C-alpha positions in Angstrom: -10.5 44.6 -14.0 -8.6 47.8 -15.0 -6.2 48.1 -17.9 -3.4 49.3 -15.6 -0.5 46.9 -15.0 -1.0 44.3 -12.3 1.0 44.9 -9.1 4.2 43.0 -8.6 4.1 40.5 -5.7 7.5 41.7 -4.5 5.9 45.1 -3.7 3.5 43.4 -1.3 6.2 41.5 0.7 7.3 44.3 3.1 3.9 45.8 4.0 2.3 42.3 4.5 5.2 41.1 6.7 5.2 44.3 8.7 1.4 44.0 9.2 1.8 40.4 10.3 4.5 41.4 12.8 2.0 43.7 14.6 -1.3 41.9 14.1 -0.7 38.1 14.1 -3.0 36.2 16.5 -1.3 34.5 19.4 -2.0 30.8 18.8 -0.4 27.8 20.6 0.9 26.1 17.4 2.8 29.3 16.6 4.7 29.5 19.8 8.5 29.2 19.3 8.7 25.9 21.2 5.5 24.4 19.7 7.3 21.9 17.5 6.4 20.1 14.2 3.9 17.8 15.8 1.9 20.7 17.2 1.9 22.3 13.8 0.8 19.1 12.1 -2.1 18.5 14.6 -3.2 22.1 14.1 -3.2 21.8 10.3 -5.3 18.6 10.4 -7.8 20.3 12.7 -8.0 23.6 10.9 -9.1 22.0 7.6 -12.6 23.4 7.0 -12.8 24.3 10.7 -12.4 27.8 12.2 -9.7 28.6 14.8 -12.3 29.3 17.6 -13.7 25.8 17.3 -10.2 24.2 17.0 -8.6 25.8 20.1 -10.4 23.8 22.8 -10.0 20.4 21.1 -6.4 21.2 20.2 -5.5 21.9 23.8 -7.0 18.7 25.1 -5.4 16.7 22.2 -1.9 18.0 22.8 -2.1 17.5 26.6 -3.1 13.9 26.0 -0.9 13.2 23.0 2.1 15.6 23.1 4.1 13.3 20.7 3.2 11.2 17.7 4.1 8.0 19.7 1.5 8.9 22.3 -1.3 8.9 19.8 0.0 5.9 17.8 -0.1 3.8 21.0 -3.9 4.4 21.3 -6.7 2.8 19.4 -7.9 4.8 16.4 -11.3 5.1 18.1 -9.8 7.2 20.8 -8.7 9.7 18.2 -12.3 9.8 16.9 -13.6 10.2 20.4 -11.2 13.1 21.2 -12.0 14.8 17.9 -15.4 15.7 19.4 -17.5 18.0 17.3 -14.8 19.4 15.0 -16.5 17.8 12.0 -15.1 15.6 9.2 -13.9 13.0 11.7 -12.1 11.0 9.0 -9.3 13.6 9.7 -8.9 12.0 13.1 -8.3 8.6 11.6 -5.9 10.0 9.1 -4.0 11.8 11.8 -3.8 8.6 13.8 -2.5 6.7 10.8 0.1 9.5 10.2 1.3 9.2 13.8 1.7 5.5 13.4 3.7 6.0 10.2 5.9 8.6 11.9 6.7 6.2 14.6 7.3 3.2 12.3 9.2 5.0 9.6 10.7 8.1 11.2 11.6 7.1 14.7 8.6 9.1 16.2 9.8 12.4 14.8 7.8 14.4 12.2 10.0 14.4 9.1 11.5 17.6 7.8 11.7 16.5 4.2 8.8 17.7 2.1 8.6 14.5 0.1 8.5 12.4 3.3 5.7 14.6 4.7 3.8 14.2 1.5 4.0 10.4 1.8 2.4 10.3 5.3 -1.3 9.2 5.4 -3.7 12.1 5.2 -1.1 14.6 4.2 -1.8 16.2 0.9 -0.1 19.1 -1.1 -1.4 21.8 1.2 -0.6 20.1 4.5 2.9 19.0 3.5 3.7 22.6 2.4 2.2 24.0 5.6 4.2 21.7 7.9 7.4 22.2 6.0 6.9 26.0 6.0 5.5 26.7 9.5 7.4 24.0 11.4 10.7 24.0 9.5 11.0 27.4 7.9 11.1 26.1 4.3 10.2 27.9 1.1 6.9 26.5 -0.2 3.6 27.9 -1.6 1.1 27.3 1.2 -2.3 27.8 -0.6 -5.5 27.6 1.4 -8.8 29.4 0.7 -7.6 32.6 2.5 -4.4 32.8 0.5 -6.2 32.1 -2.8 -8.6 35.0 -2.0 -5.8 37.4 -1.1 -3.8 36.7 -4.3 -7.0 36.7 -6.5 -7.8 40.2 -5.3 -4.3 41.7 -4.9 -2.6 40.2 -7.9 -5.3 39.6 -10.5 -8.1 42.0 -9.6 -10.8 39.3 -9.2 -13.3 39.7 -6.4 -13.1 36.0 -5.5 -10.8 33.1 -6.5 -12.1 30.2 -8.5 -14.6 28.0 -6.6 -12.2 25.1 -6.4 -8.4 25.2 -6.1 -6.6 25.1 -9.4 -3.0 24.6 -10.7 -3.1 28.3 -11.6 -3.6 29.2 -8.0 -0.6 27.2 -7.0 1.6 28.8 -9.7 0.4 32.3 -8.7 1.3 31.6 -5.0 4.7 30.1 -6.0 5.5 33.1 -8.1 4.8 35.5 -5.2 7.2 33.8 -2.8 10.2 35.7 -1.5 13.5 34.2 -2.5 15.0 33.3 0.9 13.5 30.5 3.0 12.9 32.3 6.4 11.1 35.2 4.7 9.1 32.9 2.5 7.9 31.0 5.5 6.8 34.2 7.3 5.2 35.4 4.0 3.2 32.1 3.8 1.7 32.5 7.2 1.3 36.3 6.9 -0.8 36.0 3.7 -3.0 33.4 5.3 -3.5 35.6 8.4 -4.3 38.6 6.1 -7.0 36.6 4.4 -8.4 35.3 7.7 -8.6 38.6 9.5 -8.8 41.4 6.8 -9.3 40.2 3.3 -12.3 38.1 4.2 -14.8 36.6 1.8 -18.0 38.6 2.5 -17.0 41.8 4.1 -13.3 42.6 3.5 -11.9 45.3 5.8 -10.1 47.1 3.0 -9.5 50.2 5.1 -7.3 48.2 7.4 -5.4 46.4 4.7 -1.7 47.1 4.5 -1.7 46.6 0.7 -4.8 48.6 -0.2 -2.9 51.0 -2.3 -1.3 48.2 -4.3 -4.3 45.8 -4.5 -5.4 45.2 -8.1 -9.0 44.7 -7.1 -9.2 47.9 -5.1 -7.4 49.8 -7.9 -10.1 48.5 -10.3 -12.9 49.9 -8.2 -13.6 46.7 -6.2 -15.8 45.2 -9.0 -18.4 42.6 -7.7 -18.0 38.9 -8.2 -19.4 37.8 -11.6 -18.6 34.1 -11.7 -20.8 31.1 -11.2 -22.9 31.0 -8.0 -21.0 30.1 -4.9 -23.2 27.7 -2.9 -22.9 27.8 0.9 -22.6 24.5 2.7 -25.7 23.2 4.4 -25.7 21.0 7.5 -29.3 20.7 8.9 -31.0 17.6 7.8 -28.0 16.2 5.9 -26.3 12.9 6.2 -23.4 14.8 7.8 -25.7 15.8 10.6 -27.0 12.2 11.1 -23.4 10.9 11.1 -22.5 13.4 13.8 -25.5 12.3 15.9 -24.5 8.6 15.6 -20.8 9.3 16.5 -21.9 11.5 19.4 -23.7 8.4 20.9 -20.7 6.2 20.4 -18.2 8.8 21.7 -20.2 9.1 24.9 -20.3 5.4 25.6 -17.4 3.7 27.3 -17.9 0.5 25.3 -20.0 -1.0 22.5 -23.5 0.4 21.9 -26.6 -1.6 21.0 -28.2 -0.7 17.7 -31.4 0.3 19.6 -29.4 3.2 21.2 -28.4 4.4 17.8 -31.9 4.1 16.4 -33.1 6.8 18.8 -30.8 9.6 17.5 -32.5 10.2 14.2 -36.2 9.6 13.1 -35.7 8.8 9.4 -34.8 5.2 9.3 -33.6 5.1 5.7 -31.3 8.1 6.2 -30.1 6.8 9.6 -29.1 3.4 8.1 -27.4 5.1 5.2 -25.4 7.3 7.5 -24.4 4.3 9.7 -23.4 2.2 6.7 -21.2 5.2 5.6 -19.5 5.4 8.9 -18.7 1.7 8.8 -17.4 2.0 5.3 -15.2 4.9 6.3 -13.7 2.9 9.2 -15.1 5.3 11.8 -17.4 2.7 13.3 -16.8 -1.1 13.9 -19.9 -3.4 13.7 -19.9 -6.2 16.2 -22.0 -9.3 16.7 -25.5 -9.1 18.2 -26.2 -5.7 16.5 -23.7 -3.7 18.5 -21.3 -0.9 17.4 -18.2 0.8 18.7 -15.6 3.3 17.7 -12.7 1.6 15.8 -10.4 -0.5 18.0 
């Protein structure tokens, strides 16, 4: 990092917001009439999953369950079935549980209050801030991986943020928020979009960045990352892949499935049994008498 003063976040507001106004992707959950439930569903689906994979599942989901009450009236297994190949299917169970809580505790309407959002099943610090900001125009620090990377580079001069989110990341994002709520809400989504489209992890498009001339990392000569190794996620051959295979069999079946049908989806018996036990423990699969299994009822 250079010895020159770090840029002030306030100097980044106007260029980032102007860039977003002209470059934001058109996404269904960003439409003016999308509503808080649409935003909430998108945020659950987008966790660790790219937009291109989310869009088809999101469209099917919102057509089937346009309101929380529609989803709450279904069995949780239907949420798992509709989740398809988005990955991390426990998110589907949590979204179903959140829909039930919204119906039982908030009259079927996604609550506007940040604390009430945070109390919903499956809604953590990030998701509550995102819904409050994107759906209700409130002033919150919405800090995902993209935002952490933008601020690490632009405000601290680091090539990459810390491997795991920290309290310092949250404080940095909060310190960068514009003062008024509507502008802060636009800033939250604009910085996220900048990280997703321009300030990417491996090949940032610095030439297209609206804050290139103010970015601490660029001003320092774009020094390479020098922290601990950042391991990429593997999938092939993991228990995650086995769990996905097992769930695919159950999703495709209209009713309970015999254990013999599950045994054919993965050759390693020890790993297959471990994955199946994990799915049962996570509430994603119900074991039935006579060695049969189904999605949760």
